[in-house]
C-alpha positions as CSV (number, residue, x, y, z in Angstrom):
1,M,116.7,83.2,74.5
2,L,119.9,85.2,74.9
3,D,123.2,83.7,75.9
4,L,124.3,85.6,78.9
5,F,128.0,84.5,78.5
6,A,128.2,85.1,74.7
7,D,130.9,87.8,75.1
8,E,133.2,85.8,77.4
9,A,136.5,84.4,76.2
10,P,136.5,80.6,75.6
11,W,137.6,78.4,78.5
12,L,138.2,74.7,79.0
13,E,136.0,72.7,81.4
14,P,137.1,69.1,82.2
15,L,134.3,66.5,81.7
16,A,135.9,63.1,82.2
17,D,139.3,61.3,81.6
18,G,139.9,62.1,77.9
19,A,136.9,64.5,77.6
20,V,136.6,68.3,77.8
21,I,134.1,71.0,77.1
22,L,135.6,74.0,75.2
23,R,133.1,76.7,76.3
24,R,132.3,79.3,73.6
25,F,135.0,77.9,71.4
26,A,132.9,78.1,68.2
27,S,131.2,81.4,69.0
28,A,133.3,83.6,66.8
29,D,132.6,81.4,63.7
30,A,128.9,80.7,64.6
31,R,127.3,82.8,61.8
32,L,129.5,81.3,59.1
33,L,129.0,77.8,60.5
34,I,125.2,78.2,60.4
35,A,125.4,79.6,56.8
36,Q,127.3,76.5,55.8
37,I,124.8,74.2,57.5
38,E,122.2,75.8,55.3
39,A,124.3,75.3,52.2
40,V,124.8,71.6,53.0
41,A,121.1,71.1,53.7
42,A,120.3,72.7,50.3
43,L,122.1,69.8,48.7
44,S,121.3,67.0,51.2
45,P,118.1,68.0,53.0
46,F,117.5,67.3,56.7
47,R,115.4,64.1,57.3
48,Q,114.3,62.1,60.3
49,M,115.9,58.7,59.9
50,V,114.1,55.5,60.8
51,T,116.0,53.0,63.0
52,P,116.2,49.3,62.1
53,G,113.6,48.7,64.7
54,G,111.1,51.0,62.9
55,Y,111.5,54.0,65.3
56,T,111.5,57.5,63.6
57,M,114.2,59.6,65.2
58,S,112.9,62.9,66.7
59,V,116.2,64.6,65.5
60,A,116.4,65.7,61.9
61,M,119.8,64.9,60.3
62,T,122.0,65.3,57.3
63,N,125.7,64.8,56.7
64,C,128.8,66.1,54.9
65,G,132.1,64.5,54.2
66,E,133.5,61.5,52.4
67,V,130.9,59.4,54.1
68,G,127.7,60.0,56.0
69,W,125.9,58.2,58.8
70,T,122.6,56.6,57.9
71,T,120.3,53.8,58.6
72,N,118.5,50.9,56.8
73,T,116.6,47.8,57.8
74,H,119.8,46.0,58.6
75,G,121.4,48.5,60.9
76,Y,123.5,51.7,61.0
77,L,126.2,52.4,58.5
78,Y,128.5,55.0,56.9
79,S,127.9,55.4,53.2
80,P,129.5,57.7,50.6
81,I,126.0,58.2,49.0
82,D,123.1,60.1,50.4
83,P,120.2,57.6,50.1
84,L,117.7,60.5,49.8
85,T,119.4,62.2,46.8
86,S,121.4,59.3,45.4
87,Q,124.3,61.7,45.2
88,H,127.6,61.9,47.1
89,W,127.3,63.8,50.4
90,P,128.5,67.5,50.2
91,A,132.1,68.1,51.1
92,I,133.0,69.2,54.6
93,P,133.1,73.0,54.4
94,T,136.5,74.6,55.1
95,V,135.2,76.5,58.2
96,F,134.0,73.2,59.6
97,R,137.5,71.6,59.1
98,Q,139.3,74.6,60.6
99,L,137.1,74.5,63.7
100,S,137.4,70.7,64.1
101,D,141.2,70.9,63.8
102,A,141.5,73.8,66.3
103,A,139.1,72.1,68.8
104,S,140.8,68.7,68.7
105,K,144.2,70.3,69.2
106,A,142.9,72.3,72.1
107,A,141.5,69.1,73.7
108,G,144.8,67.2,73.3
109,Y,144.1,65.3,70.1
110,P,146.4,66.9,67.5
111,D,146.2,64.2,64.8
112,F,142.4,64.2,64.3
113,N,141.3,64.1,60.7
114,P,137.6,63.6,60.3
115,D,136.1,62.1,57.1
116,A,132.4,62.6,58.3
117,C,130.4,65.4,59.9
118,L,126.9,64.5,61.1
119,I,124.6,67.5,61.3
120,N,121.6,67.2,63.7
121,R,118.8,69.7,63.9
122,Y,116.8,69.7,67.2
123,A,113.3,71.2,67.3
124,P,111.5,71.6,70.7
125,G,110.9,68.1,72.2
126,A,113.6,66.4,70.1
127,K,116.1,64.3,72.0
128,L,118.9,61.8,71.5
129,S,118.7,58.7,73.7
130,L,121.7,57.4,75.5
131,H,124.0,55.7,73.0
132,Q,127.7,54.9,72.2
133,D,129.3,56.2,69.1
134,K,130.6,52.8,68.0
135,D,129.8,52.5,64.3
136,E,133.2,53.9,63.3
137,L,135.9,51.3,62.4
138,N,138.6,53.6,63.9
139,L,137.9,54.1,67.7
140,Q,141.3,55.6,68.3
141,Q,140.2,59.0,67.0
142,P,138.0,61.4,69.2
143,I,134.6,62.8,68.6
144,V,134.3,66.6,68.2
145,S,130.8,67.9,68.9
146,V,129.7,71.5,68.3
147,S,126.6,73.1,69.7
148,L,124.8,76.0,68.0
149,G,121.6,77.8,68.9
150,L,119.3,76.8,71.7
151,P,120.8,75.3,74.9
152,A,120.4,71.7,75.6
153,V,121.2,69.3,78.5
154,F,124.0,66.9,77.5
155,Q,124.2,63.6,79.4
156,F,127.6,61.9,79.7
157,G,128.0,58.6,81.4
158,G,130.4,55.7,81.3
159,L,131.1,52.4,79.4
160,K,127.8,50.9,80.7
161,R,124.4,52.3,80.0
162,N,123.5,52.3,83.7
163,D,126.7,54.1,84.8
164,P,126.1,57.4,86.7
165,L,125.4,60.3,84.4
166,K,126.8,63.8,84.4
167,R,124.3,66.4,83.1
168,V,125.7,69.6,81.7
169,M,124.1,72.5,79.8
170,L,125.6,73.1,76.4
171,E,125.1,76.5,75.0
172,H,125.7,78.3,71.7
173,G,129.3,77.9,70.6
174,D,130.3,75.2,73.1
175,V,132.4,72.3,71.8
176,V,132.7,68.9,73.5
177,V,135.6,66.6,72.6
178,W,136.0,63.1,73.9
179,G,138.3,60.2,73.1
180,G,140.8,57.9,74.6
181,P,139.4,56.3,77.8
182,S,136.0,58.0,77.3
183,R,135.7,57.4,73.6
184,L,132.9,54.8,74.1
185,F,131.1,56.5,77.0
186,Y,127.3,56.6,76.7
187,H,125.9,60.0,76.0
188,G,122.7,61.7,74.9
189,I,120.6,64.9,74.8
190,L,117.5,65.5,76.9
191,P,114.4,66.8,75.1
192,L,115.0,70.3,73.8
193,K,113.0,73.0,75.6
194,P,111.1,75.5,73.5
195,G,112.8,78.9,73.1
196,H,114.2,81.3,70.6
197,H,117.8,82.0,69.7
198,P,118.8,85.0,67.6
199,A,121.0,82.8,65.4
200,T,118.9,79.7,64.9
201,D,115.3,80.7,65.9
202,E,113.6,77.7,67.5
203,F,116.3,75.2,66.7
204,R,119.5,73.7,68.1
205,Y,122.1,72.5,65.6
206,N,124.9,70.0,66.4
207,L,127.9,69.2,64.3
208,T,129.6,65.9,65.1
209,F,133.0,65.2,63.5
210,R,134.2,61.6,63.3
211,H,137.0,59.6,61.7
212,T,135.2,56.5,60.5
213,R,137.9,54.3,58.9
């Protein structure tokens, strides 16, 4: 599946109060970003985590940074240790940090300093149900989310699960940043449709930067 707008200059698209889509913002660095995803996964492999309720997530995940998001029988948590390898998570690659810094500044959050980057890998049919990012102790910092590979439909709602949803297509290189009044808005990804992207084959990757403490 080819991105018909891949050669267009990046542009900003308002999403909600405190939230924007930076279209194609990561396109120029996409090859290097994907190479670094592979490097992180070589140290901390992708895995499908099991929720406290026993549900196996359809999205495969790994992390990099000072801490990583994981699950156990008691709930969701950030831990400095990868439970799969019993080692510290890999450091956030420099190109990741540079992109996160530039995107947060472009979105109006100049002081963002992430200590965690969640890396999700979507295969056809994988989805992320509506949820709030609320496991972080510091909710004053935004979320920076980078899309790579196959397009996906992003759902963005409000502070209640049943608030009206906006549905927008996120494509290769798009970056969504939300914080402030929209920091705890519900959001998710609809099931990924089968396809092929020249950079990622049948997959979509998502980098999500957070400041957790």
